[in-house]
C-alpha positions as CSV (number, residue, x, y, z in Angstrom):
1,M,89.4,38.9,-71.1
2,T,92.6,37.2,-70.0
3,T,92.2,35.2,-66.8
4,I,95.0,34.7,-64.2
5,L,94.2,31.9,-61.7
6,T,95.7,31.7,-58.3
7,G,95.3,29.1,-55.5
8,V,94.4,30.3,-52.0
9,D,94.4,28.3,-48.7
10,D,95.3,29.0,-45.1
11,D,99.1,29.1,-45.7
12,P,100.8,32.5,-45.8
13,A,102.1,31.6,-49.2
14,A,98.6,32.1,-50.6
15,R,99.0,35.8,-50.0
16,D,102.3,35.7,-51.8
17,A,100.6,34.1,-54.8
18,V,97.8,36.6,-54.9
19,V,100.2,39.6,-54.7
20,L,102.3,38.2,-57.5
21,A,99.2,37.5,-59.6
22,R,98.0,41.0,-59.2
23,A,101.4,42.4,-60.2
24,L,101.5,40.1,-63.3
25,A,98.0,41.2,-64.2
26,G,99.3,44.8,-64.2
27,E,97.3,47.2,-66.3
28,N,96.5,44.8,-69.2
29,G,92.9,44.2,-68.1
30,A,93.4,40.6,-66.9
31,E,90.9,39.2,-64.6
32,L,92.2,37.7,-61.4
33,L,90.4,34.5,-60.2
34,A,91.3,33.3,-56.6
35,A,90.3,29.7,-56.0
36,A,90.2,27.8,-52.7
37,V,89.9,24.0,-52.8
38,Q,88.2,21.8,-50.3
39,V,90.0,18.5,-50.6
40,E,87.7,15.5,-50.2
41,P,88.9,11.9,-49.8
42,R,89.0,9.6,-52.8
43,V,86.7,7.2,-51.0
44,P,84.0,8.1,-48.5
45,L,85.2,8.1,-44.9
46,P,83.4,8.5,-41.6
47,R,83.7,12.0,-40.3
48,S,86.0,10.8,-37.5
49,L,88.5,9.5,-40.0
50,R,88.5,12.4,-42.4
51,P,91.7,14.4,-42.5
52,A,91.5,17.7,-40.7
53,G,91.1,20.7,-42.9
54,P,89.1,23.9,-43.3
55,S,85.4,23.6,-44.0
56,R,84.0,25.1,-47.1
57,E,82.7,28.1,-45.1
58,E,86.1,28.6,-43.5
59,L,87.8,28.4,-47.0
60,E,85.3,31.0,-48.3
61,R,86.2,33.3,-45.4
62,I,89.9,32.7,-46.0
63,V,89.8,33.5,-49.7
64,A,87.6,36.6,-49.1
65,A,90.0,37.9,-46.4
66,V,93.1,37.3,-48.6
67,C,91.6,39.1,-51.6
68,A,90.3,41.9,-49.5
69,D,93.9,42.6,-48.3
70,C,95.8,41.8,-51.5
71,A,93.5,42.0,-54.5
72,P,90.1,43.6,-53.8
73,H,88.8,43.3,-57.4
74,A,89.6,39.5,-57.7
75,R,86.8,37.1,-58.4
76,T,86.6,34.2,-55.9
77,V,85.5,30.6,-56.1
78,T,85.6,27.7,-53.8
79,V,85.4,24.1,-55.2
80,K,85.5,20.6,-53.8
81,E,87.9,18.1,-55.4
82,R,90.0,15.0,-54.6
83,S,93.2,17.1,-54.9
84,A,94.1,20.8,-55.0
85,A,96.3,20.2,-58.0
86,H,93.5,18.5,-60.0
87,A,91.0,21.2,-59.1
88,L,93.4,24.0,-60.2
89,R,94.3,22.3,-63.5
90,D,90.6,21.7,-64.2
91,L,89.7,25.3,-63.3
92,A,92.6,26.7,-65.5
93,E,91.3,24.7,-68.5
94,R,87.6,25.5,-67.9
95,E,88.3,29.3,-67.4
96,Q,90.9,29.2,-70.3
97,A,93.4,30.8,-68.0
98,R,96.6,32.1,-69.5
99,L,98.5,31.8,-66.2
100,V,98.3,29.9,-62.9
101,V,100.1,31.5,-59.9
102,L,101.0,29.5,-56.8
103,G,102.9,30.1,-53.6
104,S,106.2,28.5,-52.6
105,S,106.6,25.6,-50.1
106,R,106.6,26.5,-46.4
107,H,110.1,25.2,-46.3
108,A,111.4,27.9,-48.7
109,P,113.6,30.6,-47.3
110,D,112.1,34.1,-47.4
111,G,112.7,35.7,-50.7
112,E,113.1,32.4,-52.6
113,A,110.8,30.4,-54.8
114,F,110.7,26.7,-54.0
115,A,108.1,24.3,-55.4
116,G,106.2,22.1,-53.0
117,R,104.1,19.0,-53.8
118,T,101.0,20.8,-54.9
119,V,103.0,23.1,-57.2
120,R,104.7,20.2,-58.8
121,Q,101.4,18.4,-59.3
122,V,99.9,21.4,-61.0
123,L,103.0,21.8,-63.1
124,H,102.7,18.3,-64.4
125,E,100.9,18.8,-67.7
126,A,99.6,22.2,-66.8
127,P,97.4,23.7,-69.6
128,C,99.1,27.1,-69.4
129,A,102.0,29.1,-68.1
130,V,102.7,28.7,-64.3
131,A,104.3,31.3,-61.9
132,L,105.7,30.5,-58.5
133,A,105.7,33.4,-55.9
134,A,108.8,33.9,-53.7
135,R,108.2,33.1,-50.1
136,G,107.4,36.2,-48.1
137,L,106.4,38.3,-51.1
138,A,103.2,39.6,-49.4
139,G,105.3,40.9,-46.5
140,G,107.7,42.8,-48.8
141,V,110.7,40.5,-48.1
142,A,111.2,39.5,-51.7
143,A,110.4,42.9,-53.1
144,A,113.0,44.8,-51.0
145,P,116.7,44.9,-51.9
146,A,118.9,42.5,-49.9
147,D,120.6,45.3,-47.9
148,A,117.5,47.5,-47.5
149,A,116.8,46.4,-43.9
150,S,120.3,47.2,-42.7
151,A,120.6,50.5,-44.5
152,P,120.7,53.6,-42.2
153,G,117.2,55.2,-42.0
154,A,115.7,52.4,-44.1
155,A,111.9,52.5,-44.3
156,A,109.9,49.5,-43.3
157,A,109.3,46.7,-45.9
158,P,106.6,47.7,-48.4
159,A,103.1,46.3,-47.8
160,A,101.6,43.7,-50.1
161,S,99.6,46.3,-51.9
162,A,102.9,48.2,-52.7
163,F,104.6,45.4,-54.5
164,T,105.4,46.0,-58.2
165,L,107.7,44.5,-60.7
166,R,110.9,46.6,-60.9
167,R,113.4,44.2,-62.5
168,I,112.7,41.2,-64.7
169,V,115.4,38.7,-65.8
170,V,114.6,36.3,-68.7
171,G,116.7,33.3,-69.9
172,T,117.2,32.5,-73.6
173,D,118.8,29.8,-75.6
174,G,117.2,30.4,-78.9
175,S,114.6,27.7,-78.5
176,P,110.9,28.3,-79.3
177,E,110.0,28.2,-75.6
178,S,112.7,30.8,-74.8
179,V,111.5,33.0,-77.6
180,A,108.0,32.8,-75.9
181,A,109.6,33.6,-72.6
182,V,111.3,36.7,-73.9
183,A,108.0,37.9,-75.5
184,A,106.2,37.4,-72.2
185,A,108.9,39.1,-70.2
186,R,108.8,42.1,-72.6
187,A,105.1,42.4,-72.3
188,L,105.4,42.4,-68.5
189,A,108.2,44.9,-68.5
190,E,106.2,47.3,-70.7
191,T,103.0,47.1,-68.6
192,S,104.8,47.4,-65.3
193,G,107.7,49.7,-66.2
194,A,110.2,47.1,-65.0
195,A,113.8,47.0,-66.3
196,L,114.3,43.9,-68.5
197,H,117.6,41.9,-68.5
198,V,118.2,39.0,-70.9
199,V,120.6,36.3,-70.1
200,A,122.0,33.5,-72.4
201,V,124.2,30.8,-70.8
202,A,126.9,28.8,-72.6
203,D,126.8,25.5,-70.8
204,E,130.4,24.4,-70.0
205,Q,129.6,20.8,-69.0
206,L,131.9,18.4,-70.7
207,A,130.6,16.0,-73.4
208,V,130.8,12.3,-72.5
209,R,131.6,9.6,-75.0
210,R,130.6,6.0,-74.3
211,A,133.4,3.5,-74.5
212,P,133.7,-0.3,-74.0
213,L,135.8,0.2,-70.8
214,G,133.7,3.1,-69.4
215,E,133.1,6.8,-70.0
216,V,135.9,9.0,-71.4
217,L,135.7,12.7,-70.9
218,E,136.6,14.6,-74.0
219,L,139.0,17.0,-72.3
220,A,140.8,17.8,-75.5
221,E,137.6,19.1,-77.0
222,W,136.5,21.2,-74.0
223,D,137.8,24.6,-75.3
224,E,136.2,24.0,-78.7
225,L,133.0,22.8,-77.1
226,V,132.6,25.9,-74.9
227,A,133.6,28.2,-77.8
228,R,130.8,26.8,-79.9
229,R,128.3,27.0,-77.1
230,R,129.3,30.6,-76.4
231,Q,128.9,31.5,-80.0
232,H,125.4,30.0,-80.0
233,A,124.6,31.8,-76.7
234,E,125.8,35.1,-78.3
235,Q,123.6,34.6,-81.3
236,A,120.6,33.7,-79.1
237,L,121.2,36.8,-77.0
238,A,121.4,39.0,-80.0
239,A,118.1,37.7,-81.4
240,A,116.5,38.0,-78.0
241,L,117.6,41.6,-77.5
242,D,116.1,42.4,-80.9
243,A,112.8,41.0,-79.7
244,A,113.0,42.5,-76.2
245,G,113.1,46.1,-77.3
246,E,115.6,48.9,-77.1
247,E,115.4,49.3,-73.3
248,A,116.5,45.8,-72.5
249,G,120.0,44.9,-71.4
250,G,121.7,41.5,-71.6
251,E,124.7,39.3,-71.2
252,V,126.2,36.0,-72.0
253,L,127.4,33.9,-69.0
254,V,129.4,30.6,-69.0
255,G,128.7,27.8,-66.6
256,D,125.8,25.7,-65.4
257,P,122.6,27.2,-66.9
258,P,120.4,27.0,-63.7
259,E,123.2,28.3,-61.5
260,Q,124.0,31.2,-63.8
261,L,120.4,32.2,-64.3
262,A,119.8,32.1,-60.6
263,A,122.9,34.3,-60.0
264,A,121.8,36.8,-62.7
265,A,118.3,37.0,-61.0
266,A,119.6,37.8,-57.6
267,G,117.8,40.9,-56.5
268,A,115.3,40.7,-59.3
269,D,111.5,40.6,-58.8
270,L,110.9,37.9,-61.4
271,L,112.9,35.3,-63.4
272,V,111.2,34.1,-66.6
273,V,112.2,30.9,-68.4
274,G,110.7,28.7,-71.0
275,S,109.5,25.2,-70.2
276,R,111.4,22.6,-72.3
277,H,108.5,21.4,-74.4
278,W,104.8,20.5,-74.3
279,G,103.6,17.0,-73.5
280,A,101.4,14.7,-75.6
281,R,98.2,16.7,-75.0
282,S,99.7,20.2,-75.3
283,R,100.6,20.4,-71.7
284,V,103.7,21.8,-69.9
285,V,106.6,19.5,-69.4
286,I,109.4,20.7,-67.1
287,G,112.9,20.8,-68.5
288,S,116.1,20.3,-66.6
289,T,116.9,24.0,-66.2
290,S,113.4,24.7,-64.9
291,E,113.5,21.7,-62.6
292,E,116.7,23.0,-60.9
293,L,115.2,26.5,-60.6
294,L,112.1,25.1,-59.0
295,R,114.3,23.7,-56.2
296,G,115.3,27.2,-55.2
297,A,115.1,30.4,-57.4
298,P,116.3,33.7,-55.8
299,C,113.0,35.4,-56.7
300,S,109.6,34.6,-58.1
301,L,109.7,32.3,-61.1
302,L,107.5,32.3,-64.3
303,L,107.6,29.2,-66.6
304,V,106.4,29.9,-70.1
305,P,105.6,26.9,-72.4
306,R,106.4,26.4,-76.0
307,P,103.8,27.9,-78.3
308,H,101.1,25.5,-79.5
309,D,102.1,25.5,-83.2
310,E,105.6,24.5,-82.3
311,A,104.3,21.9,-79.9
312,D,102.0,20.5,-82.6
313,A,104.9,20.3,-85.1
314,T,107.1,18.5,-82.5
315,A,104.3,16.0,-81.6
316,A,103.8,15.3,-85.3
317,Q,107.5,14.4,-85.8
318,A,107.5,12.1,-82.7
């Protein structure tokens, strides 16, 4: 059985993570494992000098309460480790989890996904795909259209239990990791009934040539450069749409890839992108586009790594 792991603590973002994890599990039979981590110091400290934090008993009550509200059928576990990130990575590997779902930073605006310190630590060489829930998802903020609250006669925001995936946006550039992202997005769309939209971006950034007296922008080559990149994006989109199924829509955009993907995902429930490549031990390594999106995506974000066989081939050539 596929396992989806989510981290739970006393921050409201934990509920967002559990709600997203349950939605991603959908009806495919995945088991949801909610884990709370009691962080212990790296070196033994007197009780008076230990950092304040919930006790194991308090954490067990917290994770039980969160799951009772958001995912009643989830399995729960509480572990003690030197860091939450280390514990979650270890659990993901031990449980052979296919996905780790975490909440956004407390500094993230409602409806946006923003990676805090723990998320970044988990992402560093994570053993599987990682999803980041938009802030406020459990309260229905991210699930409701932007103008829903102001519409005449609008109903109250949906409860956490009512959240479902309705629109999924996936980025593609033809790379193995983006092919994996499209496959993951299609599977989620099929199990959830969500609309699927594929986006390819032609990067319009200018090439830079090193010269003895400095850097010279190749302005004369700009039109040709963008035309080539647009052609590549169109080819990547065509291939992705073939893989995404007949119901999927798509478009080619020109501009900065993170900005264009974020714009295309405005109002969506999930943005899916591929991680750039795998690290030396078949772990996730964040690429530049993913890095920018982690600083503020307009909805929940799913990072899908390059398949193992592609990673092994890349490592062998390094």
